[in-house]
C-alpha positions, 0 to 999 in steps of 0.5 A: 160378275166379280170386280176383278179390277182389284186383282193385280196383273202387272206386265200380264206376259204370255204363259209359260209354255207346257209342251210335255202335255197335248194342251192346256185341258190335260195340264189343268187336270193333271195338276188338280187331280189330287187337289179338288174334286173332278166335279169341280175340275168339270165345272171350271172348264164346262165338262160333264164329271165322266169327260174329267174322270176319262181323261184323267185315267187316259193320262195313267191317273187312278181314281182320285182321292176323296177331298173335303172342304177343310183340304181344299182350304189348306192347299189354297196356295197350291191351288194358285201356284199350280194355276197361275199359268194355266187359267185366268182369274175368272176360272182362278175363282172358280176352282178356288171358290172365293171372291176376287177380294178374297185373292186379292187380300191373300195375294197381297198379304199372303207372305208376299205371295204376288211377289212369289208368283213373279209381281204379275199375273200371266195373261191365260186364256180360258180353258174349254173342255174339247173332246181330245183328237186323235194326236192328243190320244196318242200323247195320253197314251204315252204319258200313261205307260209313263205314269204307270212305269213310274208310280206301279201302285197308283199316281198321286195314291197317298198313305192318309190324306193330306193334312192328316197330321193337323188333327192329331196334333191339334186333338188333347192329350188329356181328358178334362177330368184330368189334372191341367198341364204343368204351366207353373212348372214352368218351360224346360230348362234353356238358356234361350227366353222367351222361345217362341214359334209360329204355328205349324199348320196356321193359315195365312189370310183372317186366322182371328175370324177363322176359328175352324182353322185355328192356329194354336188348338189346345192340344197343339198349345199343350204339346208346344209347352212340353217340349219348353216352348213359351210363346207363339207368334201370328201375323197381323195386319193393323187395318184388320185390327183396329180403326182405319180412319180413310176407309172405315168399312177396311176395319170391319169386324176388327173387334171380333178379331180382338176378342178371338185374340184376346181368347187366344191370350188367355188359352196360351196363359194356361200353359205359360205363354205369351202371344205375340202379334207380328205387325209389318207396317203400314201395309201396301193398299191397291192403287186405287185406294190412293186415288181417293186418298193421294195425300198419303200415298207412299212408294208405288210398286206396280199394282199397289202402293204403301202409306206413306210414314213421311206423313203425320196422319200415318205416323198418329195412325200407326202409333194410335191403332197398336195402342187400340191393340194393346190396351184391347188385349192385355 
């Protein structure tokens, strides 16, 4: 059983009602039809795959698309948003294939995601598959008529798989035998310098350990250089990049992250680019952390509190941690 106590709940109100579906099971199948394979939908609600396929098609949905691991990883935030008012944390973790710690980190650190979700987790009952009754079947047929009328060529069909652009933008345009990119020529003439940008397809989370989801692959750096970009940026979290004195385990693998960051710096330099790490410190931590370290507790909001910059040890750590990052990755 997962340690769900690391996941925030806020006021835990009733979920938003969905009266346009026969029940929450139908809404769950509809919202996830193009996000995850039907096998995973079936697993979450305890159904046979054939039953899920029958239910989706009864609402006018076509055959579910082929969905790979990379698409699931890149759709994680959409999965969380679509299911936030539908299923409890236990089923959401099954759907994502994550641990409670992974979800807690994403809610806290992924661009204020928990705040965008209302700073609360609705109190949802688990969805369990039941064979649709007569009323549900009648509503299924109504939904199917609407769906087929609005999408005569099939609902949910994509011209190409989602995120295909990532592969296109990542693919190098030169072969190793050709001349290297013209970094010595400098960026396109501009009144603005530096001109830096974030990756069009970066994933939040832990990009310096998830090298399969490299935010700045070679082909993308090349394209950015060609249009005059002379810098790139990515978010960083100090306790993931430097030793953390209060609980050293929090900073586990920080040296690995710095090695990956150093490699990115060297690669970007080949294209005449600098690398900018965005630090928004001190970060919030779960209130449970401050039960063990009350002396550094700052402002509290809901399930989180921040390290207090009025505490000298916090200021010392902030300074030393930034110095550690800069010395490790010149």
